N, C-alpha and C positions, 0 to 999 in steps of 0.2 A: 808552047812546049819546047824544050831544049832540043837542039839538033844533036844527034849522036856523033861521037868521035869516029873518024874514018878508020881508026885502028881497031874498032870493035870487031870481034869474030863474026863469021857468017851466022852462026846460031844466035848470037845476041842481036844481030840485026833483025833476024826473023822474030825473035821474042818481042822486040820493039814494034815491029809491024803488026804482030798479033795483038799486042796490048792496044795499039792505036785502033785496030779494027773493033776492039771491045769497048773502046772509050765511051761511046754513047750509052752502052748498056750499064757499065759500072757507075757512070755518073748518075744514071737514073736510079740505080740501087741506093746510092748515097742520098739522093733527094728523097726517096721514099722513106728511108730510115729517119732522115731529118724531119719529115712531115709527120711521122708517126712514132715519136720517141716512147720507149718502154724502159722501165727501171729494172733493177736487178731481180733476176729470176721470174720476171713477168714478160720476157721478150718473146712471146709466142708468135706474134705476127712477124717480127724481125727474123726469128729463126726459120719460119716457114718461107719467107721471102728469099733468104740466102740459099736454103736447101733447094727450093724450086729452081732458082737460077742455075744451080749446078746439075740438078736432076735433068733439066731440059737439054743439057749439054753432055748427057750420057755418063755422068758420074754416079757411082753407087753411094747411097746415103744411108748412114746408120743414125737413127734418132735416139734421143734420150741417153746419150753416152754418160756413163757413171751414174745412172739413175737421176740425172738432172734433166728435167723435162725440156728445157730450152737450150740444150746443147746438141751438137750433131757432129758427125765425122763424114767427110767425103773422100772417096778414093776413085781412081780411074776404073772404069767398068771392067770387071773380070780380072783385075790385077791383084795378086796376093801380096801381103806385106813381105818385104825383104830388106836386107841391109845394103847400103845405109838408107835410112828413112829420114826425110826432111818433112817437118810439119809447118805449114803456114797457119798462123793463128789469126782468128777473126774475133774482135770484140765488137759488141753491138748494143750494149746496155747504155741507157741515158741517165742523166741526173734528174732528180725530182725538181719540178718547176722550171728548170733551166733547159732541159732537153739535151741535145748533143753538144754541150759546152766543153767536152773533152775531145770531140772529134772522132768518136768511135764509129760514126757513119763512114768516115773516110777510111778508117782502119779496116773495117770489114770489107768495103768495096775494093780496096787495093789488094787485099789478100785473095779475093775472088778473081780479080783480073790476073794477078801473078800466077796463081795456081792453074787457071785455065790456059793461059798463054804458054806456060812452060810445058804443059802436057801436050798441047797441040803442036808445039814447035819441035819437041824432043821426046816423042812417045816411047822410044826404045832406050831411054837413059838407064844407066846402072842404078840399082837401088830402087827406091820408091818415094813417091810424094803423096801427101795427104793434106787436107785442110780440116782443122779442128775448130769448131765454133765454140767459143769460150764465153759464157754469160757472166754477168755479175762481177765485173772488175771493180766497179765503183762501190766499194765497201762490202761486197758479198763474198769476195775470195773465191770466185768460181774456179779458177785454175788450181787453187789449193784442193778443193773438193775433187776435181777431175784427177789430179795427181794421186790423191789418196785412194781413189777408185781404180787406179791402174791405167788411166786413159793414155798416159805418156809412155807406157812400157813399149819397148821396141823402137821408140823414136830416138834418133841420134843427134838431131839438131832442130831447133825451132826458131822461127823468125817472124817478125811483124814490124811495122813502122808506127810512128806516132807523129801527128802534126804538132808543131811547136812554133818557136820564134826564130830559130836558127837551124841551119843544116848541120846538125850534130851527129857524130858517128855513133853515139850512144849516150847514156846518162846513168849516173848513180841513182840508186833508190835506197831509202832507209828501211831497215827492218823495223817492224812495228809490233808491239804487244799492246793489246787493248784490255784495260783492266777496270773493273767496277769495284769501288771501295765503299763499304758500308760500315757505319758505326752505330752501336746499340747502347742506349743509356737508359734513363729513367725520367719520366715526366714529373713535373712539380709546378706549382704556381710561381712564376718568375719574380713576383713582388712579395707575396705573402710567405712563401716557404722555399726560397731558392736553395737553401741548404739540404733540402730533401731530394733534390734532383741530381741526375748525372747527365751533363749537357753534351749530347751527341754533336751539336753544331760546333761547340768549342773544339771537339776532337777533329772535326773536318777542317776547321780553320787552322788548327795547329798542324795538321798533316799538309795542308796547302802551303803554309809558311815554311815547314820543314823542307818541302820539295823546292820552294823558291830559293832557300838558302843553299841547297845542294847544287843548284845550277852554277854557282860561281866556281865550283871545283869539277864541273863536268868537262869531259873532252869535247872539242868542237864538233866531233862527229855525233854527239848525243843530243837528244831533245826529250823533254817531258812537258806535256801541256794537258790541261784538263778543265773540267767545269764541275760545279756543284749542281747536281740534278734534283736533289731533295734537301732543303735546308730547314724544314720544320713547317708547322701549320699556323701558328699564331704567336705574335710577339710576347704575349703574357704567359706563354706556356713553354717551359724548358723542353726542347726537343728530345725525344727519346730515340729518334732515328734520323740519320742523314745518309746521303749517298752521293757519290761523285763518279765521273767517268774520265779516265785518263789514258793518254797514248804515251807509251815509252818507245823511243825510236833511236836507232843508231845505224851508221854505215857499216859497222863491224859486228859480226855475229857474237863473238866472245864478249865484247863490251856491252852489247845489248843485254846479255844474260846477267852480267855484273851490275848493270844499271838498274835492272828490274829488282835485284836483291836490295840495292840501296833504296829504291822506291818503297819496297815492302817495309824496310826498317823505318823509314819516315812515317809510315802509317801506323805501324805497331807502337812506335815511340809516342805518337799522339794518343793512341788508345790507352797506353799505360799512364801517361801524364794526367788524363782526364777521368780515368776509371771506366772507360767504355770498352765494350767488346768490339773486336775488329773482324771483318770478313773481307777478304780480297779474292775476287773471281776473275780469272783470265777468260775473256770472251773471244770465241773464234770469229774470223780466222786470224792467226798470227802470221805476219808477213816477214819473209826473209829479205836481207839486203840483196841488191843485184850483184851477181858475179859477172863482171864484164869480160868479154872475150876479144882481146886486141887483134887476134888473127882475123876473125870474122869482120871486125870493124875496119881493118885495112882493106879487105876485099870489097866491102861496101864503099869505102873511100875511092878506090880505083874506079868503080862503076859510076859513082857520083860525078867524078871529074870527067869521065868519058861521056857523060850526058851533058857536059858543059856547066855543071853546078859546082859552087865553091863550098868546101867544108868549113865549118866553124869549130875551132879546137879549144876555145876557152872553157873553163869549168862552168858548171851550171848548178843552181840550187836543186835540191832533191826532195821529192815526196816519197810516197810508198806505193807499191804495186804488187799484185799477186804474181806477176811475172818473175819477181825476185825469187820466189819459191822454186819455179821451174829452172831458173838459172843455176840453182844449187845442185841440180841433178843431171844437167846436160848443157852443152854449149848453146847459148842463146844470144840473139842480137835484137835490139830494139832501137834503131836509129830514129832521128827526128828530121823532118823537112819543114822549112820555114813557111808558115801559113800567113802570119801577120806580125806586126811589130809588137814589142813588149808592152806597149800601151794598152793592148787588148789582152787582158788576162785570160788564162785558161779557167774553165769552170764558170764562164759567163755566157749570157745570151749573145753578146757581141762575137765571142769566139765561135759559137755555134753558127751564127749567120755568116761568118767568114768561110765556113766550109762550102757554102753555096755560091761563093764569088767566083769570078774567072780564075783568080789565083788558087782558090780551093780546088777547082777542077783540074788545073795544071798539076798541083801537088798530088792529087789522087792518081792521075795517069803516070806521072813520074815515079811515084812510090810503087805502083804495080810493076813497072819496068825494072826498077832497082831490086825489088824483092825477087823477081824471077831470075834476073841476071846473077844475083848473089847465090841463090839456091843452085843455079846451074854451075857456078864456079865450084861450089862445095861438092856437088855430085861428080863433077868431071875430073876433079883433082884429088888424087890420093894424098898428095903432100899437104894440101889445105886441110883435109880431114884429120890427118895425123897431127899437124901443127895446132889445129883448133882444139883437139882432144888433149894435147900436151898443155896448152895454155889453160884449159879448164882445170886440169888436175893440179897445176902449179899455183893457181890463184887461191888466195885465202878466202 
């Protein structure tokens, strides 16, 4: 574990000491999550594990936040919500078959350690802190549902960390619309009477090719990719029904909306060309691009360097996350800490195994320290709060 900089304030030194005192406990939480992975909206044991950890340390626990059974909220015992409020976010869902190949076991345990250490170190801080357990990041859009249910009302800033390949101050994420496309035609014998049929598979192939042609004119911030989920039942029968599932993505909100209209046009043109009826359904959740906050990232950077870690400032490829939706309603930060080399891809069993390595344990403890220190800076400095709010309002 990195030695802290001698210039760190006394409170931050105390935060570091408290996290170190919690290290064995949060490492055990991470291990238990790793050994008992649960997928989206089925994280009953994980939710109970995290809630019990905090309940034993005299935090008040609200269960089933937003009517989501596997969500929870923790607040210091007897403390009422007040301004400003900082929310530590804990993800704890795993991937089917792979387990914690995205490192959510580290994410949850780090937020537990940061939240507990900051409260113990600085119990009379201005404002309030809470920890929000956010299920189903992997495809379920748990944070979207929580936001729609009002779970983030009253929160002024939210933060979490993510394990990765470099010590990045943050990362872009692509907004994403998930669309199901269906074509309806008419069956006929493919050899004896093809002229009597209306080929829904032809429509799907035309739509797929239209989208492929569109890609040449797409902005580099845009992505469309998909699969045919139903292509017919028998080769000698003209299919009367086909279906496909597509993701439309962009780093830019306005471009995402425009790109989806172009996607719809590709599908409708295919239907018109083949005589098929078309149905396009948007499947929840739709994910927003990440609105990054340079002020909060600079605060994290200073704390990162103070712990003796080096930030990586090069651009990074982007996926999609439900945290993007939260970043559109308040200042948010999700930095990355280096867990393993790029040869070990995210969403693999090897990445999950890395969370249980010596490096994984160091990443967890350092993440807890950095989250608590960054939340402290935000609560302690009116200037940081104002600058972060200004950066949020000015970002596109």
